[in-house]
N, C-alpha and C positions, 0 to 999 in steps of 0.2 A: 798647633795644628788644630782648624775649626772641625767638628765632626758637624754634618750636614743631617738631615732627615733624608735618608737613600729608600727608593722606587726601583731601581733598575741598577741590577749588579752582573748580569750577564747579555755580555754587547757583545762585537763584531770581534775583538781580541780574544777573548773568553773562547767565544765558539769556534774561531780558528783553530786555537792552540789544542782545545779537549778534543778536536776531528782527531789531529796528529796522534796527540798521546793516546788516545784510547784503541789507536791501532799497533803502538809501539810497548804499553805498558798494561800488563793487565790489571782493568779495575781501575786503572789509571793512578794508584797510589801506589809507596810504596809502603805506607802502614794503615793497617785497617780503621782505623778509627778517622781518617783524612777523606776517604774514600767518597764521592761524590752523593752515595746513598744514605752516606751519614748524618747528612745536611737533607735540607729542602731542594731538592735537584730542580734544575731549571730555574731556580729562584736564588738560590743562596751563590755568594762568590765563592771559586774553586780554585784560584790559584792567587795567592798572595804573592808578593812583589817585594816589599820591606816590611820593616817596621823601627819602630824608635819608642824606648819605653815599653807604657803598656798600650801604642796604638801602633795599630797595623795598615797598609796601605794595600789595595788588592790592585787585579791586574788592570782594571778599569777606572782606576785613581780616586775609588771610594776609600774613606779613612773609618777607620772603626777601632773604639775599646776592644782589647783583646780580654778576654776571660781566659781563654785555655791554655794561653802562653806556650805555643809547642806542643800540647800532652804533657806540660810540666816540666821540661829541662830550665825555661824561662822563670827562673827564681828573680833575677837581679831588674830584667824589662831586657829588650831588645837593643841591642848597638849600645852595651852600656862602656862609657868610654875608659875607664880601669880596666876592664875585663879586655876591652878591643887592643888597648893600649899594651898590653903583656903579651899578646898574640902579632901583634905587628912588630913587637920588639923581638921578640923570638925570630920570628920568619924572618927579618935580615939575618941572622946567623944558622938558620937551618932549622928544618920540620923533622929529620929523621938519619941518624946515621948507622955507622958501623960498628960502632964500641956504642958503649951506655952512657947515657948524659945526666950529667950532675942533679936536673932536675926532676929526675926518677926519684933520686933520695929524697931533695929535698919536698915532695909530695908527700911521700912515705912519713915523715916527720910531720908534714902540716896533720896527716891523718891521726897520727896516734897521739898527736896531743888534745884530737879531738874525739878521739875514739880508744881511750885510756886500756880498757879491758883486752882489745887485739894488738898483736905482734906483731904481726907478717903482712905485707900489701903486696899483691897483683895488679896488673892495670890491663886491662883490654880495651875492645872498644864499644859491646853490645851490654845491655844487662843480661840476655840471653847466653850470652859469653861465661858473663860473671856467675851466674846459676848454675849453669852446666859444667864448668871450673868446682863449685863448689860440690857439687854429687858426683865429682869422680874425686873428690879429695875424701870423701866421707866413704864412700865405697870403700877405696883402699886403704885408709885410715881403720878402720871398723872389721874389713875384709868380711862384711855384708853385702848385700845385694838391693833390697827392699827400702823402697821409699814412700813415706806420707807425705804428703802435698798437701798443703792449703792455703790457695790463693790462684792467680796466676804467674805462670815464671818462665814465660820464653817459647820459642816453636821449637826446640830443639826435638829429638825423638821421647828422651825417657819423661817431658812435661806433653807432649803432642799427646801421644798415644790415648791418652786421659780425656781430650778434649772431643768436641763433638766434629769438627775438621781434622781426622787422622791419617787419610788416605795416605800411601808412601809409608808411613813408619811400618815397620813390621811387630806383626801381631805379636810376637813371644814380649814385648816391653810391658804388656798388658799384666801380666804375675809380678811385677816388681815395682808397680806404683797403686799407692791406694789414696783417691781422693778425699775428704773430708771438709765438712761444713765447719765456719769459723765461731766460736764462743759454743761449743760442741764438744767439753772437755773427755765427756764418757767414747763418744765416738772415736778419739785418738787414742785413749786409754785402750779401748780396744781393739786398735787395728795394731797394736805395738805385740811383735813375736821376738823371738831370737834371731831372728834375720833381718834385722829391720835396721837399717843402717844409721837413716837419719829422720827429722820431720823439719820440712823446711815449709817456712808460712811467712806471708806478710803479716806482721805482729798487729797493724790494722791496716784496714779499709779505708770504710767507713764507720759502721757500726766499731761503737765503743768496745773495749771486753769486757766481761762481766767481770765483776770483781771476784780477785783471786783467780782468773782464768791463766793468766800468763805465769804467775806462778806455779800453778799447780802445773803446768806445759816444764817448766825448768825443773823442776822436782821428780818430776814423771822421768824425763829421759836423763837428767842425771843418775835415775837407781837403776835403770835399763839398760844402761851405758848405748845410748842415743845420741847421735850429735843432732843438736839445736841449731839450725840456721835459717838466719830473718833476710828474708828478701825483702832489701829498705830502699827498692827503687822508687818509690814514693813518698817512702818519710823520710830516707835518706838527706840531712839537710835542708829540709819543710819543718817538717816537725819540731827538729830541735839539733843545732850542730854536733850534737852526737847521737843522732838518728833516735829511731823508737827503742833502744836500748838505753840509752840516757832517759829519756825520757818517760819512762815507764819502769827504769832500774833493774832491767831482767839483762843477763847476760848469756848472750849466745855463744857458741865455738864457731860459727863463721859466718860471716853479712857479707849482703853484696849492695853494691850499691851505682848508681848512674845518675840519669836525667838532672837533677838539679844542680850537682855536684860542678858544674863546668858552666854552667851558664850558657848551654845549647851546643857547646863543643861537643865531640862524641869522645866517652871514656867513658870506663865501669871499672869497680874495683871489686876484687874478693880481697876481705879482710877475715883473719883466724888467729887462731893461738897459733905459739909457735911450734909446736910437736904435730900438730895437724899437718900444718904448713908447709913443713919438712919434710913430710912422711911423702905427701904430694910429689914432690920432685926425686927424691929417692927409689920409688919403685913404679911411679907414673909419671904424668908430665901434665903441663899447660904451661904453652908458648906460644905465641904469637907476636909477627913480625912488626907491625902497627901498635903490641903494647905500652912501648916506648917511645911514642910520637910525639914531638914534643909542644906544638902549639895548643891541644888538650890538654897537658900537664901543667903547661906556664898559664891557660885559664881556669883550670883548675885551683890553682895554688891561690891567684889571685881571686877568684869568687871566695874561696875557704876566707882568706883575710878578710876579706871586704865584711861576709856574713856576721865574722865574729866582733870585728870593728863596730858595725853600724847596728847590731843586736836584730839583724835581719829576721832571725825565727820568731823572735817575742814580736816584732812588728808585724809580721804576715798573720800571726795567731789573733793576736788582740783585731787588728783590722775586721780579719775575717769571721771572729766569733759574734765580731759587733753587729759586719753585713748577715750572719746566719739569721741574727736576733732582728732586726731591721725587716728583712724579708718574710721570714715566717711571721710575723703581727703584719704586715701587709693581706698575709695571706688570711689570718684568723678574723680582721676588720672587716674584709668581702667574702667572710662564710666559704672558704675555699678549702675545707677541713681534708680534701682529697689531696691538697699540696702542701711538701714540706722539704726545708733543707735540712740538709744532716749531713753528719762529717764533723772534722776539725778545720781551725780556723785556717790552714793555709790551704785543704783541699778540702771542697765538699761538692754535694750532688743533689739535686730535686729530685725527690724520691715523687712519682704521681700514682697514686690508686685509683683508677677508673677501669671502665670499660677496656676504653681504646686510649692509653696513656700516651701512643707513639703520635696518636693525632694530636693530642694537647700538648706535649713536645713540641711538633711541627710548629703550631701556634704558636707557642710562646718564641720558640726560637726566629721564625718570618716578623714578629713584632720588634723583640729586639734587633733583629737586622734592620729593618725600620728606622729606629730608635740609635743608630749608629755605634749598634755591640753584637760580638761576634759571640754567640753564648750555644751550647751544646748540651746544657742537663749539668756536667761536672763542672767547677769553678777554680782553677789554680790560679793561687793570686801569684803578685809579684811585688818586690818592694818598690816597682815605679806606681801603684795604681796610687791613685793621691784620693783624695777627700771630694773634689770636683766630680771622679770617675766614680766612686762611691755613689753620690748624691746623682748621675745620670741614670746608674743601675737602680734604685731605687723608685726613682720617679719612672723609670722605662717599666720594672716588675709593677707598681701601682696601676698604670694603666691598662697595662693586658690583663691584672686581677679584676679592675672594673669590666673591661670587656670583656670577659669568660660569664661574668656573674648577669651583662646585658643580654649576653647574644646565648649562652648558655651551650653547655659540652656538645649537644648534637648538632648542632648550628653552627660550628666550627668547620666543619668538612667543607663548607661552602665560600668561607672566607680563604682556603689557603692557595695562595698564588703559584706554587710549584707541587713537587710529589711530596708525598709523607715520607716522615723517615725510615729507612727500614729498620730494624732489631739486627744488632751486630752480634755474628754465629762465629765463634770460632771454638 
């Protein structure tokens, strides 16, 4: 697939389907991060038609190197042949059945080899399913109701009440949740009381944990008999095959996984200690008809096998760390000290520290598109990204950096062809 210089992503097909879609689907998208407003609307492509490896094709047949990768799930690459074969083989046998399927047990066995400190596993479809099940399990097990939350954990009431958009959520939920900042151990310590059931947290987002931070959290939660839940939607099977627990050598009581576990097929996992998981079903419950859907389970098994056999996590982090260094060097050489890539190799983000960061982001996004790259701030690498793709990314950032230097930040507004990207508020 040859990547060409692009100048026109909004043509008749796109316009026609957008008009129809806006009448039928609120904000045109099922996921907030995919809304047209999160890209340079009226310039950026809106619909993706297909993908192969690290390349996607939009509705107008433009080919782009994808650095978003389905907002995280595509860890091996689009249309990965081995995962596709596993899905097709199972499709010929059936999708969902009236009794348990043996693949459910096989996936649990695979997960146990990856997560040796986790004893039992339950499957569902979305990350919010698993985090909400973890909250219910922790409340049931501890017979307490308060939750400390660090990071984003989904759209369900228990978490959504602490977000900006909490209309429709009963206000009594506010008294049961306390949001805390990452790397602020004192805030967590001060928030724990005798009614605290659990601390749920993303073990790492982009900012690395300060020395001893996670260790101190594990110690105090044990001392106070508070369950520690790791929300590993992003870190699971990207940072390490054993997730952040293995990477940082910290054992949680419950952990939640989704996104990269099945290379794009919809599945999520609640993993936990035996006594907590068994208690969940004795006095409470977490059941869903599609938890045993076999196509996603077959895809997860094959994805895990491929990750392990091919040292995928190691490759992602090596390539990503090199990429972060290369791009930051480009910024330094061009005296753009307000731009810096931060994060881990498998997932990183561009920090923009200016008066109008969204203007700068929109310009970079636009110019990357012109160079055949779909980029929107966060880079989620896949096993399919090659040296050729990275060189293209470096070359594009170098051109953009020189252009920003030449034009100046204040003059970028006149260069924007579409609408300025809007801040994502949830």
